[in-house]
TILO-120876 format. One line per 10 residues: number of its first residue (from 0); their letters; for each residue x, y, z of N, C-alpha, C. Coordinates in nm, 3 decimals. Example, Ala and Ser with C-alpha at 12.3 -4.5 7.8 and 13.67 -1.06 7.14 Angstrom:
BEGIN
0> AS> 1.319:-0.569:0.780:1.230:-0.450:0.780:1.320:-0.330:0.780  1.285:-0.225:0.708:1.367:-0.106:0.714:1.290:0.003:0.787 $
//
This chain:
BEGIN
0> SFTASLYAKG> 10.822:8.995:15.428:10.768:8.864:15.394:10.660:8.878:15.287  10.628:8.767:15.224:10.525:8.768:15.121:10.391:8.809:15.179  10.360:8.760:15.297:10.233:8.794:15.361:10.224:8.944:15.388  10.332:9.002:15.439:10.333:9.146:15.465:10.314:9.226:15.337  10.374:9.178:15.228:10.358:9.250:15.101:10.214:9.242:15.052  10.147:9.129:15.076:10.005:9.119:15.041:9.922:9.218:15.122  9.945:9.222:15.252:9.873:9.317:15.337:9.891:9.459:15.288  10.012:9.494:15.248:10.041:9.629:15.202:9.963:9.665:15.076  9.929:9.565:14.995:9.856:9.588:14.871:9.706:9.604:14.894  9.656:9.560:15.009:9.517:9.582:15.044:9.423:9.467:15.011 $
10> TAKIAHKVGE> 9.302:9.484:15.059:9.199:9.381:15.050:9.165:9.344:14.906  9.154:9.443:14.820:9.115:9.414:14.680:9.218:9.325:14.612  9.346:9.352:14.633:9.450:9.270:14.571:9.449:9.129:14.628  9.429:9.117:14.758:9.423:8.985:14.821:9.304:8.907:14.766  9.190:8.972:14.757:9.070:8.906:14.703:9.094:8.863:14.558  9.162:8.946:14.482:9.196:8.912:14.343:9.283:8.786:14.339  9.380:8.778:14.429:9.466:8.660:14.434:9.386:8.534:14.469  9.288:8.547:14.557:9.202:8.431:14.589:9.133:8.384:14.461  9.081:8.478:14.385:9.016:8.442:14.259:9.110:8.375:14.161  9.230:8.428:14.147:9.329:8.368:14.057:9.362:8.226:14.100 $
20> EAVETVIVAM> 9.386:8.209:14.228:9.422:8.076:14.278:9.306:7.978:14.265  9.183:8.026:14.279:9.067:7.939:14.262:9.059:7.888:14.119  9.080:7.977:14.024:9.076:7.938:13.882:9.187:7.838:13.852  9.308:7.865:13.902:9.420:7.772:13.879:9.391:7.635:13.941  9.327:7.635:14.056:9.293:7.508:14.122:9.194:7.429:14.038  9.095:7.496:13.986:8.995:7.429:13.902:9.061:7.371:13.776  9.149:7.448:13.715:9.215:7.402:13.592:9.295:7.275:13.618  9.377:7.273:13.723:9.459:7.154:13.747:9.373:7.037:13.792  9.262:7.064:13.859:9.171:6.955:13.898:9.114:6.887:13.774  9.080:6.967:13.674:9.025:6.911:13.551:9.129:6.832:13.473 $
30> RGDKQKLAEE> 9.255:6.862:13.493:9.362:6.789:13.425:9.397:6.658:13.496  9.354:6.645:13.622:9.378:6.522:13.695:9.517:6.508:13.755  9.590:6.618:13.766:9.725:6.615:13.821:9.718:6.637:13.972  9.727:6.528:14.049:9.709:6.537:14.194:9.815:6.623:14.262  9.940:6.612:14.218:10.046:6.693:14.279:10.021:6.842:14.258  9.989:6.878:14.135:9.959:7.019:14.105:9.834:7.064:14.178  9.735:6.974:14.191:9.614:7.008:14.264:9.646:7.038:14.410  9.733:6.960:14.471:9.774:6.985:14.609:9.844:7.121:14.619  9.931:7.150:14.523:10.005:7.276:14.525:9.912:7.396:14.509  9.824:7.389:14.411:9.731:7.500:14.387:9.631:7.513:14.501 $
40> SADLLYHLLV> 9.588:7.402:14.559:9.497:7.407:14.673:9.564:7.475:14.792  9.691:7.446:14.813:9.765:7.511:14.921:9.772:7.662:14.897  9.798:7.702:14.773:9.801:7.846:14.741:9.665:7.910:14.765  9.559:7.841:14.723:9.424:7.893:14.742:9.391:7.909:14.890  9.419:7.807:14.967:9.390:7.815:15.111:9.472:7.924:15.179  9.597:7.936:15.142:9.683:8.040:15.199:9.622:8.178:15.173  9.590:8.206:15.048:9.536:8.338:15.015:9.400:8.361:15.078  9.319:8.258:15.090:9.190:8.271:15.156:9.209:8.304:15.305  9.303:8.237:15.369:9.331:8.266:15.510:9.381:8.410:15.527  9.464:8.457:15.437:9.511:8.595:15.444:9.393:8.691:15.425 $
50> LWQVCDMPAS> 9.305:8.659:15.332:9.186:8.743:15.310:9.099:8.748:15.435  9.075:8.633:15.497:8.997:8.631:15.621:9.062:8.720:15.726  9.193:8.711:15.737:9.265:8.788:15.838:9.251:8.938:15.814  9.272:8.981:15.690:9.264:9.123:15.658:9.121:9.176:15.674  9.024:9.089:15.660:8.883:9.126:15.677:8.834:9.104:15.820  8.925:9.068:15.909:8.892:9.042:16.049:8.782:8.936:16.062  8.798:8.829:15.983:8.703:8.718:15.982:8.769:8.596:16.045  8.736:8.567:16.169:8.795:8.447:16.231:8.751:8.320:16.159  8.842:8.228:16.143:8.809:8.101:16.080:8.695:8.032:16.153  8.687:8.053:16.283:8.581:7.990:16.362:8.442:8.031:16.314 $
60> EVYEVLADRH> 8.428:8.152:16.262:8.297:8.195:16.210:8.262:8.116:16.083  8.361:8.091:16.001:8.338:8.013:15.879:8.304:7.870:15.916  8.379:7.813:16.011:8.352:7.677:16.055:8.213:7.665:16.116  8.170:7.769:16.186:8.035:7.768:16.245:7.928:7.764:16.136  7.947:7.842:16.031:7.853:7.840:15.919:7.849:7.701:15.855  7.966:7.642:15.835:7.971:7.507:15.778:7.900:7.406:15.868  7.922:7.417:15.997:7.858:7.325:16.091:7.707:7.343:16.087  7.660:7.467:16.079:7.516:7.493:16.074:7.455:7.435:15.946  7.528:7.442:15.838:7.477:7.395:15.709:7.485:7.244:15.693  7.592:7.185:15.747:7.621:7.046:15.716:7.639:6.956:15.838 $
70> GEI> 7.605:7.003:15.954:7.625:6.924:16.074:7.763:6.946:16.132  7.789:6.883:16.241:7.916:6.903:16.313:8.035:6.865:16.227  8.135:6.949:16.229:8.257:6.925:16.150:8.363:6.870:16.241 $
//
């Protein structure tokens, strides 16, 4: 699977993909294309979730930080 192939490439490659997807998301946001923004946002979130997993970072820890900073989510 694609996810397994990402894991095999390691943390640095996954982190690099997060960066690529973030840049692509920003670009399409500036163009105002909502469909493309949804697609790129999905790619960004997917790669971020994979990065959290490979780094043994539960999403709950991220949500806790957000809640501490901005109130209950």
